[in-house]
C-alpha atoms as one frame of an Amber mdcrd trajectory, in Angstrom:
protein
  20.113 -30.882  21.999  18.222 -28.925  24.656  14.548 -29.822  24.939  13.813
 -27.004  27.427  12.768 -29.505  30.076  14.587 -27.435  32.669  12.397 -24.344
  32.079   9.172 -25.654  30.551   7.409 -25.980  33.909   8.424 -22.551  35.223
   5.653 -19.970  35.687   5.350 -17.126  33.180   7.228 -14.088  34.522   5.052
 -11.098  35.452   6.662  -7.701  35.973   6.051  -5.904  39.236   7.151  -2.556
  37.729   5.267  -2.558  34.434   1.549  -3.373  34.139   0.555  -5.940  31.550
  -0.289  -4.401  28.167  -3.913  -4.562  27.055  -4.979  -6.424  23.938  -5.694
  -3.272  21.898  -2.337  -1.702  22.729  -0.548  -4.957  21.924  -2.449  -5.379
  18.652  -1.569  -1.810  17.638   2.099  -2.789  17.624   1.439  -5.249  14.830
  -1.032  -3.166  12.831  -0.062  -2.304   9.248   1.359   1.126   8.582   2.138
   3.202   5.505   5.870   2.714   5.125   5.840   4.662   1.867   3.755   7.810
   2.262   1.850   8.690  -0.898   2.503   5.322  -2.546  -1.175   4.372  -2.837
  -2.016   7.722  -4.476   0.870   7.351  -6.914  -0.270   3.876  -7.922  -3.860
   5.100  -8.401  -2.654   7.986 -10.593  -0.492   5.653 -12.674  -3.381   3.217
 -13.042  -5.675   5.959 -14.362  -3.043   7.022 -16.892  -2.594   3.437 -18.086
  -6.365   2.954 -18.431  -6.575   6.132 -20.509  -3.706   4.959 -22.681  -5.337
   1.529 -23.149  -8.573   3.176 -24.312  -6.609   5.254 -26.829  -4.944   2.118
 -28.184  -8.302   0.329 -28.440  -9.800   3.224 -30.442  -6.997   4.801 -32.495
  -9.368   6.748 -34.787 -10.843   8.720 -31.895  -7.368   9.331 -30.509  -6.112
  10.559 -33.898  -9.074  12.927 -34.283  -8.439  14.435 -30.867  -4.703  14.638
 -31.530  -5.230  16.293 -34.955  -7.794  18.698 -33.487  -5.338  19.723 -30.802
  -2.623  20.173 -33.412  -4.828  22.431 -35.556  -5.781  24.546 -32.554  -2.167
  24.834 -31.484  -1.135  25.896 -35.041  -3.651  28.781 -35.130
């Protein structure tokens, strides 16, 4: 198995054509990005809908009154 002893002592190569990249530019390459545009907004919207639904389940009488009120208004 190769233990890299033949290259371990060599100096780090430095390009004569390309200047060394600064820390900020190098860090920007590894910064997180939004791979799925709009995903965070979609999750927030879904979360709000689920919270609303959970409140309706916790208080079914209030939900029924609102539902019945809407039904009566729609019938008129």
